[in-house]
Each structure stands twice: as structure tokens, then as C-alpha cells.
C-alpha positions as a Markdown table, in Angstrom:
| # | Residue | x | y | z |
|---|---|---|---|---|
| 1 | Unk | 99.9 | 106.8 | -103.9 |
| 2 | Unk | 103.0 | 106.6 | -101.0 |
| 3 | Unk | 106.7 | 107.0 | -103.3 |
| 4 | Unk | 108.4 | 104.1 | -103.7 |
| 5 | Unk | 111.8 | 104.7 | -101.8 |
| 6 | Unk | 113.5 | 101.6 | -104.2 |
| 7 | Unk | 111.6 | 100.6 | -107.1 |
| 8 | Unk | 111.6 | 96.9 | -108.8 |
| 9 | Unk | 113.6 | 97.6 | -111.7 |
| 10 | Unk | 116.3 | 99.3 | -108.8 |
| 11 | Unk | 115.7 | 96.1 | -106.7 |
| 12 | Unk | 116.6 | 93.9 | -110.0 |
| 13 | Unk | 119.2 | 96.1 | -110.7 |
| 14 | Unk | 121.2 | 95.4 | -107.0 |
| 15 | Unk | 119.9 | 91.9 | -106.8 |
| 16 | Unk | 122.2 | 91.4 | -110.3 |
| 17 | Unk | 125.2 | 93.1 | -109.3 |
| 18 | Unk | 125.6 | 90.6 | -106.3 |
| 19 | Unk | 124.3 | 87.2 | -107.8 |
| 20 | Unk | 125.8 | 85.1 | -111.0 |
| 21 | Unk | 124.4 | 85.3 | -114.5 |
| 22 | Unk | 124.3 | 82.5 | -117.2 |
| 23 | Unk | 124.5 | 84.0 | -121.2 |
| 24 | Unk | 121.7 | 81.7 | -122.1 |
| 25 | Unk | 124.9 | 80.1 | -125.3 |
| 26 | Unk | 126.3 | 78.6 | -121.7 |
| 27 | Unk | 123.2 | 77.4 | -120.4 |
| 28 | Unk | 122.3 | 76.2 | -124.1 |
| 29 | Unk | 125.5 | 73.8 | -123.6 |
| 30 | Unk | 125.4 | 73.3 | -120.1 |
| 31 | Unk | 120.9 | 71.8 | -120.9 |
| 32 | Unk | 122.4 | 68.1 | -121.2 |
| 33 | Unk | 124.7 | 68.8 | -118.3 |
| 34 | Unk | 123.3 | 65.9 | -115.0 |
| 35 | Unk | 125.1 | 68.0 | -112.7 |
| 36 | Unk | 122.8 | 70.9 | -114.0 |
| 37 | Unk | 119.6 | 71.8 | -112.6 |
| 38 | Unk | 117.4 | 74.5 | -114.7 |
| 39 | Unk | 114.9 | 76.0 | -112.7 |
| 40 | Unk | 112.2 | 77.7 | -114.4 |
| 41 | Unk | 109.6 | 79.8 | -111.8 |
| 42 | Unk | 107.2 | 81.4 | -114.3 |
| 43 | Unk | 103.7 | 80.9 | -114.0 |
| 44 | Unk | 102.5 | 77.3 | -114.5 |
| 45 | Unk | 100.3 | 79.2 | -117.0 |
| 46 | Unk | 103.6 | 80.7 | -118.3 |
| 47 | Unk | 105.0 | 77.4 | -119.7 |
| 48 | Unk | 102.4 | 76.2 | -120.9 |
| 49 | Unk | 101.7 | 78.5 | -123.1 |
| 50 | Unk | 104.9 | 78.9 | -124.3 |
| 51 | Unk | 106.5 | 75.3 | -124.0 |
| 52 | Unk | 109.5 | 75.3 | -121.6 |
| 53 | Unk | 113.3 | 74.1 | -121.0 |
| 54 | Unk | 113.3 | 70.6 | -121.4 |
| 55 | Unk | 114.4 | 68.7 | -118.2 |
| 56 | Unk | 113.6 | 72.4 | -116.2 |
| 57 | Unk | 112.2 | 71.7 | -112.6 |
| 58 | Unk | 109.3 | 74.1 | -112.1 |
| 59 | Unk | 109.1 | 75.5 | -108.8 |
| 60 | Unk | 106.5 | 78.4 | -107.9 |
| 61 | Unk | 108.4 | 81.6 | -107.5 |
| 62 | Unk | 106.1 | 81.8 | -104.0 |
| 63 | Unk | 107.1 | 78.7 | -102.6 |
| 64 | Unk | 111.2 | 78.5 | -103.6 |
| 65 | Unk | 111.4 | 80.2 | -100.7 |
| 66 | Unk | 109.9 | 77.0 | -98.7 |
| 67 | Unk | 110.9 | 73.9 | -101.1 |
| 68 | Unk | 114.8 | 74.9 | -100.8 |
| 69 | Unk | 114.7 | 75.1 | -97.1 |
| 70 | Unk | 115.1 | 71.5 | -96.0 |
| 71 | Unk | 113.2 | 73.1 | -92.3 |
| 72 | Unk | 110.1 | 73.9 | -94.7 |
| 73 | Unk | 107.4 | 71.3 | -94.4 |
| 74 | Unk | 106.7 | 72.1 | -97.6 |
| 75 | Unk | 110.3 | 71.2 | -98.9 |
| 76 | Unk | 111.2 | 69.6 | -101.9 |
| 77 | Unk | 114.9 | 66.8 | -102.5 |
| 78 | Unk | 115.3 | 67.9 | -105.8 |
| 79 | Unk | 117.0 | 71.4 | -104.2 |
| 80 | Unk | 118.3 | 69.1 | -101.3 |
| 81 | Unk | 121.5 | 67.2 | -104.5 |
| 82 | Unk | 125.2 | 67.2 | -102.6 |
| 83 | Unk | 127.2 | 68.4 | -105.9 |
| 84 | Unk | 124.6 | 70.3 | -108.1 |
| 85 | Unk | 124.0 | 73.2 | -110.5 |
| 86 | Unk | 121.9 | 75.2 | -109.7 |
| 87 | Unk | 120.5 | 77.4 | -112.6 |
| 88 | Unk | 117.4 | 79.5 | -112.1 |
| 89 | Unk | 115.4 | 81.4 | -115.0 |
| 90 | Unk | 111.9 | 83.3 | -115.2 |
| 91 | Unk | 110.8 | 85.0 | -118.7 |
| 92 | Unk | 113.5 | 87.8 | -119.0 |
| 93 | Unk | 115.6 | 87.4 | -115.7 |
| 94 | Unk | 113.8 | 90.3 | -113.4 |
| 95 | Unk | 111.8 | 87.7 | -110.7 |
| 96 | Unk | 115.1 | 85.1 | -111.4 |
| 97 | Unk | 117.1 | 87.6 | -109.8 |
| 98 | Unk | 115.2 | 88.4 | -107.0 |
| 99 | Unk | 114.6 | 84.9 | -106.6 |
| 100 | Unk | 118.7 | 83.8 | -106.8 |
| 101 | Unk | 119.2 | 86.8 | -104.9 |
| 102 | Unk | 116.8 | 85.5 | -102.0 |
| 103 | Unk | 117.9 | 81.8 | -101.9 |
| 104 | Unk | 122.0 | 83.5 | -102.3 |
| 105 | Unk | 121.0 | 84.9 | -98.7 |
| 106 | Unk | 119.3 | 82.0 | -96.8 |
| 107 | Unk | 123.0 | 80.5 | -98.1 |
| 108 | Unk | 121.6 | 78.6 | -101.4 |
| 109 | Unk | 124.3 | 78.3 | -104.6 |
| 110 | Unk | 122.7 | 79.4 | -107.9 |
| 111 | Unk | 122.8 | 81.3 | -110.4 |
| 112 | Unk | 120.3 | 82.7 | -113.6 |
| 113 | Unk | 119.6 | 83.1 | -116.6 |
| 114 | Unk | 121.1 | 86.2 | -117.8 |
| 115 | Unk | 118.2 | 87.0 | -119.9 |
| 116 | Unk | 115.3 | 84.4 | -119.7 |
| 117 | Unk | 113.1 | 82.8 | -121.2 |
| 118 | Unk | 112.2 | 84.9 | -124.0 |
| 119 | Unk | 116.1 | 85.2 | -124.7 |
| 120 | Unk | 116.2 | 81.4 | -124.8 |
| 121 | Unk | 113.5 | 81.1 | -127.7 |
| 122 | Unk | 115.6 | 83.8 | -129.1 |
| 123 | Unk | 118.9 | 81.9 | -129.4 |
| 124 | Unk | 117.3 | 78.4 | -130.9 |
| 125 | Unk | 117.2 | 77.1 | -127.1 |
| 126 | Unk | 115.3 | 73.3 | -127.1 |
| 127 | Unk | 111.7 | 73.8 | -126.0 |
| 128 | Unk | 109.1 | 71.0 | -125.1 |
| 129 | Unk | 105.8 | 72.4 | -124.9 |
| 130 | Unk | 103.4 | 71.2 | -122.4 |
| 131 | Unk | 100.5 | 68.1 | -124.0 |
């Protein structure tokens, strides 16, 4: 295999150095704030298996750039709400860091849950299970 010039861990570290990271306790406190939109980018099977943050929006990582872009035929209105603060999360904070860095490059203002859903659960954050 060809040697990589940058590892996934390198990319996550570079993303984290330039994006806003939200601590778990901060997001737990803001969970019911109507101006905060929590976006879960995990695979649907992860959400079904371990649950999700109540009220969170599911947006698969593979579609997020298209859902956020108002010029895309796949655009979702949930990402066009003025005055909202968007916080993205995955399981551990790696995928969401990369996602928020990409969205920031697009001009979309967002942050991510630094230690992800696993830390949310560990901290006692509310979890809803799929029916």
C-alpha cells in the first residue's frame, strides 16, 4: 500500500485546531434551547443501536454538504434557519470535527460536540431510543 501523506488522525487534529468545539456539559445545558440545532451525523444503524439525543436532526455525513447548500437539489430547510446555532456530533468527535471543518470552508457556521455521543451518554445526557 502507498504511504499516506496525512493520516485520518492528522486530519482530525488539523480540523480541531480551527473549529469550535463544544464540551459535553455545555451542550447538555443547551439541549432545550430553541436556538440550538443538534445535528447527528452518525449512520442510521448507530442511532438505532445505541439511541440518539432527543430532538436532534439526523443528517448522514455523506449528504451533509448537499443538505446544507441552498443551491443543491438536496438542500434541507432545517439548515436555513436564521439565528440558529448548529452543533454537529458523531460517536467520538472525529467525524463531526471533519464535517464542521468542511462546512466552515463552505461558509456555514457550526460547532461540534468535542467528545461525541459516547461522552454525552457517559455524562448522563438524555438518550432516546428508536421505536
